[in-house]
N, C-alpha and C positions, 0 to 999 in steps of 0.2 A: 045512507047515501051521503056523500060529501057535497056540501054546497059550494057553489063557485066562489063565494066570498071567502071561504076558509082556505082555498088553495094557495093564493099568493102568500098569506102569512105562514102557511106550512112550508112552502118552498123557501121562504126567507129564513125560517127557523132551521130547516135542513141545511141551508147554505151557511148560516152562522155556525151550526154544529160542525160542519165539515171544515170551515176556516179555523175554528177553535182547536179542533183535533190536529189539523196540520201545523198550526202555530205551536201547539204543545208538544207534538212529537218530533218536529224538525230539529230542535236543539238536542233532544235526547239522541236522535239518529247521528247528529254531528259529533256529539261527545263520544258515542259508541265507536264511530269510525276513527276518531282521534285516539281513543284508547287502544283500538286494534293496531293502528299504526305504531304507537308507542311500544306496544307489546312486541311487535315484529322487530323494531329497532333494538330493543333490549335483548331479544333472542340473538340478533346478529352480534351484539357486543359480547354476549356470553360465549358465542361460538368463537369469536376472535380471541377472547381470553384463553379459551381452551387451546385453540390453535397456536396462540402466541407462546404459551408455556411449552408446547411441543417444539416450536421453532427455536425458542431459547435453548431448550435441551439439545436439539440438533446442532445449533451453533456452538454450544459448549463442547460437544463431542468433536466437532471440526477443529476448533481452536486447540483442544488437547492434542489431537492428531498432528496438526501443523507444528505445535510446539515440540512434539516428540520427533517429528521429521527434521525440523530445523535445528534441534539441539546439537546434532553432530555436524551440521553444515555452517552454522553461524560462528563467526570469529568475534569474540568480544573486544571492545576497545580497552586496551590496558590503561590502568590509572596513571602510570608513570611514563616518562619520556626516556626510556632506556635505549638511546641511540647507539651507544657503543656496541651493544649486543646485536642490534639491527645491522650496523655497518659490518660487523664481523660475519654475520650470516650472509649478507650480500656478497662479501668478498669470497667466502668459502663456496658459495653457489657459483660464482663466476669462475673460480679456480677449478671446481669439479667439471664445469662445462667446457673448460679449455679456452676461454676468451682471453684475448691479448690486449695490450695497451689500455688497461683499465684506468678509469678516473671516477672517483665518487666524491661528490661535494654536497654539503648541506646548504640549504637556502633558508631564508627567514620563515619562521613558523607563522601560521595563520590561525586565528581563533574563529571557530564556527559556533553555531548555536549549542550543540550538544557535545562537541569535542574540539580538540585542536589538531591541526595537521602540519606536519613538517615535510616540505618538499625536498626530495633528494635527487640531484642530477647524477645520472650514471651514463658514462660513455665507455664503450668497449668495441673491440673488433673481433670478428670470428665468422664462422659459416652460419648460414640461415638456421640450420638445425641447432647449433650451439646457442644462438640468440633466442630461439624459440624455447629451448629447454630452460634457459635462465628466466624468461618471462613466466613460464609455467610454474617454476619453483618459487619465484617471488610472489606470485598471486596465491600460492597455497601455503604461505608461511603461517605459523601458528599465531601471529598477531595480525591485526587489521592493516593491510597495506593495499594500495591500488596503483596500477600502472596508469598514470593520468595522461601521458603523452608518449608517443613512440615515433622516432624518425629513423628510417633505415636508408642507407646509401650504399650503393655498390661501388667498390673501388675500381676505378678505371672504366666504369660503365657509361654508356651513352643514354641520354634521356629517351625513353620510349623503347629501348632495346630490352628484350627479355633474356636475362642471364640466369641459368639454373645452377650454376656452380660459382665458385669463387668466394671472396671475402666480403663481408658487410661491415660498414661502420654503423654502429647502433647508438642512438641517443635516447635515453629513457628518462621520464620524470616519474619517480616512484614517490607516492605520497603515503607517509606513515601517520596513522591516527593514534592519538592518546587522549587521556582524560582532559577535560577543559581546565583552563587556568594554570597550566604547567609550563608555560613558555619560559625559556631560559633555564630550565632545570635539567638540561641534558646530563646524563650520568656517564 
């Protein structure tokens, strides 16, 4: 039989044993939980690396496809400023469209970050279809050009009146691009 005097020390001993066990096992439990969290984080990083490689491969395929599609559509910026050929092409384009009262004049070139641009003012008269044909042909030239501004005026027309026939006076600003640093080298 257990005496009543030995119960309090036994309870105290059991309490100390429980506290010691708790104090000893709590850090182990915390470090185990931290290691499990770190393991989960590393698994996620590994999954991202695998997925990242797949994403990079897919992006490479897309870039290759876009390069292939764009190869036939992109017009390179010519390295030289061969404006004589451009003016000849513009003149031939307007001749073939049947435009009248033509005037082509060069303006001062401008230096951009990656290229230079030479604005060319074009004035001509003709039907809407003739003017549209010239604009279409100019924008599909084998060198990089852009119609920067266009002003159409109907001869004898009244503002607000819709006229579907007759002659137009067209003013275009055609911008021809060429390699940077070539200003004043018109051939």
